[in-house]
C-alpha positions, 0 to 999 in steps of 0.5 A: 131203579136199583131195586127194579132191575135187581128184582128183574135180574132174580125173576129172569134168572140172570147169575153171575159172579160177585166181580161181574155185578152190573157191567163190571169194571170194563163194561160189558162184563156183566152181561157176558158173564151172565150168558155162560149161566143162563140155561136155554136157546142162545137167542132167547138168553141175549134177548132176556139180557137185553130186557134186563140190562138195557130196556126195562132199567131205562124204562123204569129210570125214566118213569121214576124220574118223572115221578120224582119231578112231581112228588118231590119239590126239591127234585128239579131237572137242573140239578143235572146241569153242569155248573162251571162257576166256582 
């Protein structure tokens, strides 16, 4: 999923600083900083950022998760369940 999102940001032209990679430490640093470096109309840039930071990552994560469930035998849904039996 990281590879897909990284390539997407490259092709869309999202730029930033090393400290603003992803969402940053405080949550929304990456998208807020990326909009400063983008050329073009503000609304188009916001839509591109929504695609690159939210929509495409969620869709690709779902597809990758589904593929892993079908292909990898040890990848199962219960690995995400919290078990408090120590």
